[in-house]
N, C-alpha and C positions, 0 to 999 in steps of 0.2 A: 163541980167546979165547970167539966170537961163539956156539960151540956147547958150550963152558962154562958159560956165563952162562945163554942160552938153550936148554935140551937140545933134543933133539928128540924130536917129542909129535905121535901119532897116536892117534887112538879108537879103531879098529881093532886095534891093540897092546895093550888091556889093556879092549874092551870089559864083558870080565864081571865083573874087577874095579872099573871104575868103577862096572856098574850095581849089585854088592853094596855099594861102600864110601856109592854115594847112599844104599841103604837105613838102614845102619848111623848116617850123618850125620841121617837125618830120628829116626832112633830118638834121640840125643843130642841134637840142636837141639827135637824135641819136650819132652822132657825141660826143657830150658833155659826155653822159651815158657810153660811147667806151672808153674815156681816162680819166676819174675821176675815184676816188677810190671809192668802193661802199658807201653811207653811210644808215640809219636806213629810213624806210618806202620811200624807194626810194628818197631819196631826192640827189641824183646826175643827177637827171634825167632832171630837170626841165630847162627852163628858167625862166628871171626876168622882171621887167621893168626898163628901164633904164630910162636917161632924153632927150634919142632920138630915142627910140624903145623898141626892147626886144635883151638881152643880154643871153651868155654861165652863163656869169662870167668868172674871172682866171680861167680856167683850164692849173692846173700843169703837165708840159710835160717836162722831158731829164732837168731838171735843170733854165728853167725856162717856164714862163707861158705863153699860148695863150689863147686870148679870141673873140668871134665870136657875132659879133652884128646885126642886121636890123635896119638901122637907114632909120627912117620915113620920117625923115624931107627934105633930101639931097635925099633919097634914093638911100641908095647903101645897099649890103653886104659888113661890113667892119672885116676885121682879121687883127687885133695888136698881138705884140709877146713885150714880155718885155725889149729883147732885140732889139727894137727899130726897126724892121721890121715890114711891111704893107701889105698886098693884100688886092684886095678888085674886087667890079664890080657893073655897076648899078642893082639896082630891073628895071625889065623894063616887061611888059607882053614875056615871054620865057616858053616853057616847062618846067615842074618838069625833066622831063629826060636831059634839056639841065640847068639846075640849078643843077643838082645833078654832071653835065660834070663839069661847071665849078666852084664850090665849092670845091672839089678832087681835080683839078689842080692849084686854090691858094691854097688849102692848102700844095700841095707839091712842090709849089716852093717856098713854106717858110720850109722845111723840115719836115714837117709833113705828115707822113704816115698812114691811116688808114683805115681799113674795119670796115662797117657797117653790121647789116644786112639789105636787101634794102628793103621789105616788111613793107609799113604801118602798123601803130597795132591801133584798135579801130576804126576802120571803116568799114562799109557791105562788099564795092566791093575792096578790096584794089591793086593797080597795083603796081609791083616793081617799084622803082624813075628810074630806068634806063629805063626801056619801057615806061613810063608815057606821052605821046606825047595826052594826054589828058587836064588835067590840066594845063592852059596855059596863065590865066587872071591875070592883076596885073595893076587896079585902083589906082594911087599914091594919088588920093583925098579919097578914101575911105580909103587905107591901114591905112593912116594919124587919118582917122575919128575915126579907129577904135580903136588905140593906142590911141588919147586921150581920150575915153572913159576908158579906162585901168590905162592911170594916175590916172582919177579922182577915178576909183574905188579903186583904192590900196590906194591912200592919205585917203578916210575913212577908210576901211578895217587896216590900221594903225594905227587909233586910237583905233578900236575895240578891236587888239592885243594889245593894251598899258595896255589895262584895266586887264591883267591876265599876274601874275604873275608864273602859272604852266607851264608844259611842252606847248609849241608851236609852230607852223610850221612857217617859211620864210612864206612869200608871194609868193605863185611859180604860174608861168604860164606851164602848162601842155599842152606839148605838142600834146600829143593822144588824152586826152579828146576837147583840143582846149580852155579849162577856165582858171579863173585864182581863185586860194582857196587859204584860212587861216583854219588848223585846229587848234582847243583843244584839250586835252588830261586829263583824269582825275586820271590817274595816274593808273590805273586799265587793264588788259589784259583784251582784247573784247573773244566773240565765236567764234570760225574757221570762217572765212570768207568762202563760198560754191563757190567762184568765180562767172564767169558769162560769156557769150560769147564774150566779148567787153576786161574782164579782167582774166583771169584764175585765179585758185588758187595759182599758184607760183606767181603769182603777185599780187592780192589783199590778201593773206596772210600777206605777209609782210606788205602792205602799211594798214591794219586793224589787227593789231597782240593787238594793244590796244583802248580801248574806246577812242571815239572821238564825235567833236563837231566842225562839219566842216561847210563853206559857201564859197560864190564864187561869179565870175560871167562867166556865159556862153554866148559868140556872139549868140548863135541860132543856126538852122538849118534849113530846107527846110519843111514846116509847124508850124514850132516854131519860136517866136520872143524872141529876148535876152532878157536875164532874167536874176534877183539874185535868189542866191539856198540857202535851209542851209539844212540840215539832218542830224541826227544821226547814226552811230554804236557802242553797239550795240543799236539798238533803245529800249528805254525802254515802256513797254505799256502807250497804252492810249497818243503817242505823236501827230501820226497823227491830233486826234481831242484837240489840245490846244489850246486856242487865245494864237493870234498873231497879231504884231501893223509890217505896220500901216493897216489900211482897205482894201490898195486893195490886202496885201499879202493873199497868201490862200495854202491851201495842194493840190496838184497835184498829184492825185491815179498813174496819167501815170508813172510819173519819180518818184512817190516815195519819195518826198521831198518839201519840205516849198518853193513858192517862191513870187519873187515881181517883175513884172513885169516891163523893164525899161524904156517904155514910160512912167507908171504910176508912178515911181519914180521921171522922169525929167518932169512928167506935175504939181507937187507938185511946191507950192512956197516954201518948206524948204527942197530942195532934198537930200542935207547932213540929214537932221535929220531924214527922215525918212529911207534913209538908215541904218543910225546908229542903228535906230529902231528896225527895221527888222532883223538887224543881233543879237542886245542885246536879244529880244524876243525871237527867236528859239534856242538861246543860254542857256536863263534864261528855256526855256519846257523843255529844254534834261536835262540840272543839274538836276535840281529839281526832274523830274521825275526818272528819273534815281539816283540821291542822290548823286551828288557827294559831297565831302570832300568842299563845294566851299569858307566856309573862310580861309582855305589853299590855295585858287588858283590866288582868287582875291585881284587887287589892292584894297586897301581903298583909298576911295574919301578923298582928304585933307581937313582940316576942312574949312568952309566960315569965 
């Protein structure tokens, strides 16, 4: 049953598809970001796990709404409108440049005309979408397996999010960093974020304006296996040395966060419980060390 619920998943098994899909989701995500009114912490930017794949959620536009969805069951990009119009095309091996052209043409047929910044974000060697003839892989089985992992990760993260009554983010899929994340807030302002090569101050300053404990799932990268992660900002003293659970979880000094390898979680006889324990214990460490007002922020367990 564990293998059915939590599928086997290794980055090297789908690296080419992952890199192509990363760019495709950036195109769709930038369309959403451009057309959606700004929301605090860049919450108008991400995609969301759906019952069929990844979706923009409805985008308000000229008296109607438009939604773009990666359907990983039938392997189509679907664009649907609240007035009943729809467009789409098959997800299959194609270059990023071709995907960009197809998406913009489908939107234009629906009367949606949008210009986006075509340079990819948060990648080391960005190639503008309209010129990217390098990334062109699409393995349907691998893409669907990735989505099924996201479905399961979001399911457990929803349980974790439900324990908190303070300010918390939706469970976002950030197409820049290509990860699924949920964030809890203490309610206090954080120190100004210094930014990074991948996320300049203009971005990180808004994202980390307030003190957070954040966690999520990252499908990996070359030489980095898929993993669950957790971090805090502003990070309290002693956080990296905190004892967290389960036994397979540890602090990664390179990433600067706690990690629980996906393979270790999946191999456990109780993967859901282990993942929930990881999310909870890393939050406990951040909240206790930073002295969050936990009694005001957390849902009391009902009496047994």
